[in-house]
N, C-alpha and C positions, 0 to 999 in steps of 0.2 A: 504494500500501500504503499510505502516511499514516494513513488511516482505520480499517484494520485495523489498524495496531500502534498506534495512541492507542485505539480500543477494547478492544483486548488489556491496553494499560496499565490502563484502569478493573476489567478481569475482577481483573487482579491487586493495584490499591489495596483491591477488593471482597474480598479474599481475605484479605489482609493483615489487616481490620478482623475479620473471621472469625474468623484466626487468634489474634491479640493483643487484639482487645475494645476497641482504641483508634480515634476519632472521626477518620477523613480524608475525613468525605463532602465539606468543603469543595471539597478538591481532584478528587473525584470530579464533584461538579455543572460545575466549570470545564472542566472537558475534555468535558463531554456538550455544553457550551455550543460550545465548539471546532468539537466533530464538526458539530453541528447545522450550523456556519457553513461549515464544506466540501461537508456535503452538499446546501445548497443549488446545484439547480441553475442554471448560466450561460453563456453562450457566452464564453471566454477567448480572449480575442486577446493579443498580446505575444510575448515569448522562449518557446517548450515547453518547449525543455532547461530552460532556469532554471526553469521552473515544477518540471518532472520532478526536478532536482536539489533542490532546496529538499523536495519531497514523500521523499525519501531521509534528506536530514537530519533531517527529522521524525521519521520512522521510527525512525532511529539513536538519537535521543535518547530514544525510549520506549522502545525495547526494552533499553537500557543500563539505563532507570530500573527495567524490572522486574526485572532480576538485582539490584539494589543494595536496590531494596524488599524484596524475600526475605532478603536477607542481614539485612537491618534489622530487619525481624519476624524474625528469629528468636533476634537480641539481647536485642529484649524477652521473647521469651518465656523466654530460658536467664536471666535478670536476675534474681539471687538476693534483691535487695530492692526496696521501691518506689522507693529514694531512687534505684537504678542503671535502674532500669523507666522512671523519671518521664522520665532523660537521654536514656535511648537513643529514647525516643518522644521528644523532644523534638530530635534529630537528624535522627530520619526525616520530621519534621513539614518543617525546615529544607531536609532536601534536595530535599523536595516541594515547595516553594514555588520551588527556584532551576530543577527541571524546569519546571515549570507555565508562571515567566516566559521560561523557554528557548524552550519548544515555541512560546508568544504569540507572540515577539518573529521567529520564522522565519515563523510566520504572520500576520502585518502584511506581511512582504518578499513573501509567497504572493497575499493578499489584494490588494499594489498593484499586483500583473502586472491583475487584471481592474478594480481600483475603477472609471478609465474606462468602462468596461462599464457596470457596474451603473446610473453617474448618468447615462450617456442612456439605460437601460431606466428610469429615475425619468421625465428629460424627456418619455421616449413615453407613458407615463401623463398628464404634465401636459396632452401635446401633444394627448391626446385627448377630455380632459374642455374645452380650451380648447375645439377645433375644434367642440363640441357647445355650449359654450358661446355661441358666435356666432353659430351655424346658430341660435339661439333668441332674439335679439338684435339687431337694427341700429341703437340709439340711444344705444351704447356712448359716449365718449367717449375718443378715443385709438386707435381704431377702426384708422387706418394702422398705428401702434408696434403692436396685438396682432398685425397682419398680418403684422408683420417677423418679430417673435418666435416665431409660426407657422412660417414660410417658413425662417428660422433650424433652428429643431427640427426640419422636416422634412426638413433637407440633415444634422445630424447621425442623426438617423434613418436615411437611407441609406447613412451611413457604417457607421454601425452591422450594418445587414445586409447590408453587405459584409464587414466583419470577420467577423461568424457565419456566412459562403457561406467563409470562405480557411480557420476552425477546422476544419471541418467538415470540408472536403479535409484538413486535415495531419492529422486524427486517422486519413484512411485511408491515410495513407502508411505509419503501423503495420504494415497487411494487405498494402498496396502489394507490400512489399519481398517478401514471405513465397513458398517455394518449397515446392515437396514430396519430402521427401527418401521414401527406401520403406522402409516398416513392415508387421508384420503382421497379420493379420484375426480376429479372434474371430467364431463364430455371434451374428449378432444377432439374437437367439431374438423379442425383443419386434416385431420388423418382419418381418413375416410376408406383411403384406397387398401383393399384385403386381396392378399395376394394367395392366401391360406383360407383352409374355414371356409371353403365354399357349399361341402357336404353339411358341413353344420349351418349355416346360415337357411340351409334349404327347411333342414331339420325342423329349426327353431319357426323359418316363416311356416310351416304346416301345421305344427302346435299353436302358434296366435292363430291362426287363419279357419283353423279347421276344428275337430274334437268336440266335447260333452257342451252341453250347454251352460252347463254349470260355470262360478268364476274360476279361473284357475292361475293359480302363481307357477311361472315359469323362472328357473335359477340357471345364472351362469357365475361358475366359481373358478377361480384361479388367481394368482399371485400377482401385486402390482407390476403393471409395465405389461401385462401378456396379451390386451388386445380384449378386455372383456366390454369396456366403453365404446370403442369403436365396434366391435360388432354390434352392441346393443345400439346404437348411433345408427348404424346402415339398416338394424332391419327397423328402426321407429320411422327414416326414410324413406321406406322402401314402397315404391308407387300402388304394389297390392297390399302389401298391408293394410297403408293409410286410406283403401280403398272402401276395405273391410270393417273400420271405425267408424262411428258418429261422432266422439271425442278422442282426443289425444293429448298426453299430458307428462310433463318428464321433470322429474326431481333429483338433486344429487343431494346426499343424505349429509355423507361427510361421519370420520371421528367424530367433531368437537360441532355435535348441531343442535339448535334451537326447534322447537316441534311447531312453533307460529311462524316461522320462516318458510318451515317446509311445506304448513297450510298456505300459504299464502303464495308460495312458488306453484302449487295445482292448482291454486286457482287463477291465477291470474293466468298462467297455463293453457287453463281448460277456459275461460272468460275473458282474457285477453284486462285490462286495466281498467275497464267503464266503471267496473263499480270499487276501484279501490279508495275513495274516501270514506265508504261504508263496509268496506272489509278492516279499514286502519282503527275503525271507533268498536267493532268487535270483540270479543274476547276469545278465549283459544276455543271453547265450545260452541260459541257460533262456529266460527270459522270452518269447525269439523262440519255440522250442521248444516251448513249449507254446501259446502264440497259433496257431502252423503246425496244431496236433493241435486244436485247437478251431473251427480254418476247415474243417476238415478234414471235419466231421460235419454235412454239409450243405449248403443253397445260401445265401450271404451276401450281405451290402450293405455294403461299409467307406466311410465319405465322409470322404477326405482334403480338410482346408479350409487354405487360405493355406500353400502349398508352393513353398518358394522357390529352393530349387537342384536339379539335378542329383543332385547326393551325398545331398541329403536322403532322396529315392527312394532310390539305390540302399543306402543304410543299412535299407532297412523291407521294401522288393518280396519278397526271398526269403520274409518270414513269409505272403505270401498264395498259397497253394494253388492250383493247379486242377486241380480232379477233375471236369471235364468237364460240372458242371452250372448253368450258367448264372450263374455268380457275378459282381459288376462289384466293380467299383470307382469311385467319380465323385469328382473329384480339379479342385478349385479352384485357379488360380493365375494370376499376374500374366506372368508370363513363357511368351510362347509356346513357347521355345525350350522349357523345361523337359516343357510338356505335347505337345509331339512327340517329347520324350525318351520319355517315357513310354506313349507312345499304344501302343497293341496295332492300329493301322492306321489307326482310324479318324479324320479329322482334328477337331481342337480345335474346340468350340463355341465364337468371337468373339463374346463378349456386345455388343449395342449399346447405342448412349445411347437416351435416352429424344425420342421427337418432340415435336412442340408438343404436340399433344393428351392425349399422356400425363402430360408434363410437369405439365398444366393441371388432369389429371386428380389428380393425386398430390396438389397443394398444394390442391385444391378440397376434396377429402379431408379433408385434414389442417387447416386452417382453418375453409374456408365450412359445412362439413360439419356443424359443431358448434357456431356459430351462423347468426343474422340479420346478415346485410350489405346496408345501399343499393346499387343496380346502381351507382354511380361507384365503387366499392370492385372489383370486377370486372375493370373495364380494368386497373384498376394493378395485380391481381393476374396477370393475363394477361403483362403485360410483364415481372413478376419471373419468373413462369414460362418467358419466354421468353429472360431473360438466363442464364438458371440453367444452359443450353445441354443441356439432357438426363441431366444427372447424378443418380440418386436420392438419395444424401446432401446433395447440396447444400441441393434442392427440402425434404426432411426437415428440417435445423436453420434455411432461411429459414422457414419455416412456423412453427417454435418461436418464432421471435423474434417472427412478427409477432401469435401466440396471447397472447403478452406483451404486447405495444402496444395488443391492442384496436382500439378503433373511431377511431383520430385520422388521418384521411385524410393530413394532412401529412406525419406521421410515415412511411405506409403510402409517400408519394411519396420523400420522402427515402431509404427502404430501395429504392424500386426506381432510383432513381439512384448510388447506393452501391454496390449489383449490378452496375449500368453501367459504373461506374468500375474496374473491378477486371476487367473482362471480359480473359481474356490467351487467345492464339493457344494455347496450351497448357494442356491441359484440369487437370493435374496442378496449375498454379500456378494457375488461376482457382480453382478449388475451396476451396485454401488464402485463400486470398484473401478470398472469399466467409464462409469460416467467420467468421475473424480480427472480419469485424464483427459476426457473433452475441457474441464471446467482448467485443470492445471497449462492447458494448451489455449488457453485466450489472455491475448496482449491486454497488457495493467488496466487499462481505463477502464476495458470489458470488463472486467474481474469484479472492479465496485459497480458497476451496474448490474451485472448479475448478481451479486450480492442483497443488492438494495430489494431485490423480490421478497427476501427472509422479511420484510416488514409488514407485508401486506398477510393479510388472514389464509387460511388454506379455503379453495373454490372464491376468493375475491376478483369480481372482474374487475379488471385493474383496466383504467381509461388511459388510452396514452393519451392527451393533449396535457392531463394530470402528471403522467407520470414523466414526461419530457420537462414541465416546470421544476419538477421534483429536481431531477438531476441536475438541472442546469445549476438550482439554488445552493446543491450540493457543492458544486464546484468539480463534479466527477466527470466532466465533460473535457474530451483533448483541445486543448486551444489550435483554433485555425481561423487566420485571419482571414481566409475568403468565404468561409460559410457562416453564417448566424448561428445562436446556439440550440436552436430549436432544428434548425438542418442536420446540425451533428446530432444531436440527439436521435432523432431520428434514425438516421444511419447508423448507431450503435444500437439500436432497437432492430433494424433490420439486421445487423449481422449474428444479433442473440434467434433471432430466427431464423436464420439461413443454419444456423448449427444446429438448430431443431433442441433449445435449449429453454428455447420462449415458443410458446404457438401462440396462434392466431384467434380471436375469439367472435371479433365483429370487423367488417370490413364497410367502409364507406360504399355505397351505394353508387355513388357518382362518379368516382375514380379508382375504387378497390384499396384506397388505400388503408392499412388498418387503423382501428377506429380504438378496439378493446384488445385485453392478451389476457394470456393464464401462463400458470405454468403445469406441468406435470408434476401427480404428487409425489412419486418419487425424486424426482429431478429436483424440487423445493427441499425434501428431507437434506438431499445433498447441497442444498443453498443453506439451509441451515445450518448444516454440521460444519461446514467452510467458512458459514460466517462468525459460528459462537469459537470456531477455533484462536480465531485472532482478534476475539473480543470485539466483532462490528459492529453487532448488534444486541441490545437486552429487548426480547418479548417478554412482556407480563401477560399470564393467562393462568386461568381458573387450576388448570392441574398440576402446578410445577411446585417443587420444593423450593422453600425462599432463599433454604444459604445458600442451595445447590447454586442460585440465581445469583447471589452477592458474588461469588469467587470468580465469577464474568467480568467483574469489572478493572479496569487499570488508569492510568492514568491518563490515557488517551481519549481521543474521542467516543463519544458509544450513542447510537444513532437507537433509539427507542420507540416499541410498539407496543399501545397498550389494548390488549383485544378482551382482557376480561370483563365478562357482565357481572363480577360479583366487587362494586365500586370498592366496597368498605378492603377488601383484602387486595387490590389493583391500587390505590391511594398509600398501604402500610406498605408496600413493594417498591411504591417509585420512592418510599421515604429514604430506602437501601442507597441509592444513587446518589453518588457526587452529582454537585449542584454545578460544580466549573468541568466535570468530564462530557456532559450532555449535550450533544447541536441540534437535535431533531428530536422531536416527540409527534409520532402519531396517531391519533385516539381512534378504536374501530370500534364503536357500545350501542349497545342496544337501547340503553335505558340516558335519554338524554338529557336527566334531570339531577343534576350533582353540584351545589354547593361547592363542596368539599373537594373534589376535583379541582375545579380551578381555585382554589387555597393551596392547594399540594403544590402545583408546579406554578408559583410565584416564586418560589424560590431559584427556578430554572432563568440566571439572568443571561448566559453566552448561546442561547438559542437561533439557530439559522432556517431552520422552519419548525414552525408549529402549526401544525394540523387540529384543527378542534372543529372540523364541522359537524363532527356526531354529538355536538355539545349544545345543548340549548341554553342558549344563556340572555338573560331580560335585559342586557344592558352591555352595550360595549365595556369592555372591561379597562379600566382606567391603568392598568400594571402594564399592560400591553405595551402603551409607548415608549417606555423604558427598555423595552431589550432592543436596542437600536444594532444588534448584529442582524435583525431578521435578514430574512432574502425574501422565503414565503410566509405567508399567513390566511389559512381562511378559518373564517368564524360561521356560526348561525346563530344571529340577532334576532329578540323579538322583544314588542315593545308589550309591558304588562302595564303602563299608567298614562305613555303619553300617546293621545289620539293621533298626532301631528307627525310625526315619524321617531326615527330613531338615529340621536344627534352623536356624530363623529367628532370627535374634537382634534381643532386645529392641531392639537400636538402631535396628532399623527403624521405630521411630516418630518418629526424626530427619529424616524427611520427612514432613513437616508439612504438605505442600500436595499430597501423592498424592492423586488421585483414581480414577485406577483401577490397580488392582493385580493381576497375572494370574501366578499362577503353577502349572506345568501338568509333566507327564513329560515328555521326550521323544516323538516318536513312533513311536522303533524300540524304545520300551518300552510301548506300548500295549496292544501286544497280549501283554505279560507281567506280571509283579509289580511293579508301581509302589509306593514307598515313599511312607507319608503325610507331610505335610508339617506340624512340631510347631511351633505356632502359639507366639508369648510372649501373653501377656496385654497387655501394651502396644501389641497394635494396637489395642486400643480407644482407645487417645489419640489416633490417626490420623481429627482431627475432620473433616477432608475430604474423606474415602474417600467416592466415591460408588458405585463396583464392585468388590466382591472377589470373584477368580473361582478355584475351586481345584480340584486334581482328587479330593482326599482327604484331611482335616485333623482334628490332635487338637490341642487347648489344652492348654498347658502353665501349672500358675498358676492354673487358672480362680477358683480361690478368692479370688483379691487382685485381683481385677477389684473397682472404686470402683465406687458407684453414680454418683461424676458425669460418668463417662468415658461419656456419651450422643454416639454416633454420629447423628448429626439426619441427616445427608446421603447415609448410606449407602442405595441405590435397590435395588441387586439383588447378592445374595449365594447363591454358589455353592458346594456342595464340603462344606456345614457335616455335620459330623458330627451322628446323632442323642443321643448324649450329650449336647450341649450343648443341644438344644431345650427349654430350660428357662427358667421366667419372671425369674429373675435375669439371666439373658441376654440375652431377648425384649424385656424394660422398654428394654432400650440399643438397640435397633434398632426406633426408632419410626415411620420412614418406612420401610421395607421395602418394597418392589413387585412381588418378585421372590425364592425364595428356593428351591434346591435340596437335598437331604438327600441324605447320599451315605456311606455306610460298610460294613462288611463285615458279616457275619451274627450273628458276636455282638455286635458296637455294637446293633444293631436291637433282638435279644433282652434284653439289658439296659436297654434304653430302656424297653419294651413292660412289664418287671417295676416297673420307677420311674412310667409312666405318663408319661412327659414330653410326650408328642404333646399331653394335656390342656394345654398350655400356649399350643399355636399361637395360643390366643383372643387373647394379648395382641399381635398383630401386627396390630392393625387397619385398616392400607393395605395389607395382603396382595393382592395379585390372585391371582399364578400362585404356585402351588407344585410340586414334582417330588421326588417320591422312587426312590433309585435305590441297589443294591445292587453294591458293590463288587467284581469279579469277581476271584476270588485263582487264579494259576494251578495247576492241576490239582484246584480245589477242586470238591467236589460240595456242595449241599443237605443240613444237619446236620438243619435244622429243617424241619417241613412248613410251615409258616409266620412269616414272619420279623415281617410288619408286623402289629401289630395296632389297628386305624382306632379313633380316639377319639370320643366320644358325638359327637353332633349339633350341643348347644350347645356344643363348644368349637374351631368350626374358625371359620376369619377369616370376620367376616359378609359383606367383601367379593370372596370369592373367585371370578373366572372361568373360572380354569384349573387344572388338573391332570393331574399323568401318573404314571404307577407303572412303573418297571421293575426287574423282579427280587426284586419285595417278595413272590410266593407267596400273594397274597392267594387267599380260596377264591372264588367267585362270585358266592356269596349277600351276602358282605360290602359289593359294590358299592351294595346297594342303599340302606343312609344317605346316599352323595353324591346321591342322584337326589332330596332332602330340601333339598339346600344353594341357596338362596331366589337366588342369583347365579350357578350354575354354568352354563358357555355349551360351553364346551370339555374332552373326557376323551381323554387317550392311554393306551392300553394295549401296554407292548412286552412284550420278549423276558419272561416268565416273573413278567408281571405279576400273572397269576391262573394256579390250579394247578384241572385237571379237564375234561374232555373237553366236559362242556353247559353252556352258559348260561340259565340261564331265568331271563329277567328278571322282577325283582318286580313287584308291582300296580302301582306308583304309579309306576313307571317314569323318565324323566327329563324333564320337563315344561318344561326349560329348556335343555338342549342342543340347540345350534345345529350343533358339530362332534365328531365320532367318532373314532377310528384306532384301530385293532388290528395291530399289526405284531406276527409274529414268534411268535404262540400256535396253542398245541394243542390245537385248540379246534375238533369234529367239529359239533355242534349250536347254534345259536342261537336259541333260542324266544322272539319278539317281536312284539309288534304293531305298527301305527301310532300306535296310543293310548299306547305307553310312551316314542317319541319323536316327540310331536305339534310339534315346532318343530327337527326336523334340518335344515339344508341342504348339510352336507357329511358322506362317509362314504367312509373312507383304509382300504384293507384291503391290506397287504404281507405279502408270505411267510408266508402262514396256507395251509400245505399240504393241511391236515387238515380244515378247514373245507366243507362240502359244498354251501350254498348261503348267499344272503341272506336274510332273511324274505321270504316274497312279499306279506306284507298290507302292505311299505312302499311299496305301488303308493299307497295313499291317502294318504302324508303329502305334504300338498300343497305344504310350503315347502321340499320336497327339489330341490336345484339339479344335486348332483355328487354321481358314486361313481366313486370311482377305486381299481380292482383293477391291483396290480401283483405279481408272482412267486408267484402264488394258483392255487391247482385251479384247471382249466377250467372246472366244475360251477361256481364262486362269478363267472366271469366271465360265461356265460353264462344265471343267474338274472338276473343286472344289465340285461344287455342285455333280457331279459324282464318287469322291471320298468321299465325306460324303453319299452316299445314300449305298455303296457297303459296308462301315464300319457300317454301322446299318444291313445292311443287314445280313452282313457277321458274326459280333461279336457281335451285339445285343446292342454296344455301341455307342454313338453320340458323333460328332464332329461339335463345333457353326462356321458356315462358315458366312461372312461379306461382301457384296457385296455394293459398293458405288460407 
């Protein structure tokens, strides 16, 4: 972690220069040169424990320096005279000089360990050139002397090769001692390709679709990573199976589960989230009753993935009625006893390991099918496939490693040898050891990103936008002057996905980019073990030994994740943590009300990340503004007394390093009347801010905003009130790329009168724009149209994506949008447009690639292929009144996908008809998804 710590220190120095305006470039460059030395590939011999100890020292110095730099930079900002400012700057420079010298001195010790190794490498280079020279001339004097030199160097080379081999083996010792503990399993949605188990699939398909009329439980049993969930998911999504059931639902139980969450997940899966508000207000018994009533209305299939105990089955089994209509429950578990306990009489299916042919087929598909390799790689690949012992997850992860290595035969042979060296008679142990090889092959910056997943609860849906902001705030991202932090973060995530260490859970329907990701439970176990081994994380859960947790702490940074549902225990365990050790706290709790938790958090003064989004606060905590090290802050705040709104104090501007600020109402208020956030004008003095996410806001004393308060770093702004979409504000946001405008009806009406949306043209960099109307409890639309679109010339010139919700536009108003030269995506949500007929204007949308219609009361859609000549993806959701998709869309040659969900059957039929005619007329295929 030394390289990651120095990289983070460089980012902090960079931020200090931006905040203070002081020149610290020489210190930055010195650290850059130290990283370059540490990143040089070399085989290290000697005492590996000493080396690790020195790396910990370097990391400790770097992390402590970051906190001190933040503090000294704040002194410079607050200096009232030039003399005081100069004195504060001098102190900062002196301190940085000491830090760099300290790191440099430790580095010299670190380098001494492999200095001899590098000297031998130099000899080898000379050796090669000398041999070449001797081969070309036999007339050189002192030939015998040079032959002695060559002999001596050959001897040294052999010693070096021996040491290199010893080092390689010693690195594998870390993986060798790993064992597999029981964890849970999430649907591995990206791995649906089955290269084996075809007979088993057909057998399961038959059991589910035929047989007795009684309710039956069909179980799949097997170890982690063997493919239980992949098989269950394939069955769940099989068209034949889908056609046999009126209702389908799936849920992951996991080792740590909450009955209420399981019930809610099943209800949402069956019914969607249309009744979410009602469900939230019900107790567990009422939820179970609702689920049972829903399932009684037809034949159902429920997939229960990764159930661990008989007690978990007892908690939910009464929710599944037997109505004698051949309903089925498909269950996956690692425990045969659980499967037999829940069984309806049929013996559970025990998943087998893949044979050699199936293993080789999977590895070949993941690596060889994507590129052309010379024949000698086949032989090494077959050795690797054989040594993976038929476990699919192991093969997939090793395939990710081989894909990154490329066509380096020696490295392939090294992987084959290492896989062989960790072979164990215990398949669970062997799986973990093989996966560890892939972890140890990661570049340093990716290791930190990988280990960060240990902070998230098992089976947690991890949204990429949040993960990217967190990685940036932590300083994990490799400095790249040519790319933004967000671009570097997304590339890092892609690298982890490519190595099969992280899997994709959701992708954007517009461009296929990753929206959410997750981690296989076995890989998560590896992640937790490696993170704890180097004191990277502290995970507070209900089932841990407090004394054992306390031993994990050291004097360097610790990242804390609170996942305990017993808040009293969580608060007590939090008190064991040294407050100057912790740089990040992420809170994941179900009970949002705990004043004790906020009190326990007050003593942590050097936090860089504070995510309290799952904790409901009845006021903005004043102590937050003292945490000037913060880079990421997420809060859920509501107002229990003030009808006007939630005041954010002007002192928020003291958080000069803050990059991400998220202010939302608590979940329990999401369906009710939440209050707006009242922002101080000082928000424009937070110059490092990159992401400002609000639910709904007003700006206090916006007339006092100074022109010099430019938010140059701001990239994304959401929840901005339409009243402040003015030129005087937009001039202060020169680099905003994403903007969401959100206000109540009256705000939009006043904005229309003042023609404020004409000032959107000041946002030159804007690419995504969303208009949303804030829904108030029991409020009915007071005005026929809430938003008046500005003239064409006032729209930002680089606009690519537009979205409308609750704006009540007339369908003909959309004609102006079709003239935007770069518009590629248009999303129309609930009440975006009023009227039942949409007759698309003559010019249409010539550049549009993506169109989503959601929850609209549209009956007739009159359009032709000429109106959407470049359309690639069409998504229609909850449009129950719509009759059909325009049949002329058959002639849109770019069309790739039509996705229909929760809409009239006639819409789905028209999509299928378009699909068939495109195949008949053009011989091409269009994917049609109907759910």
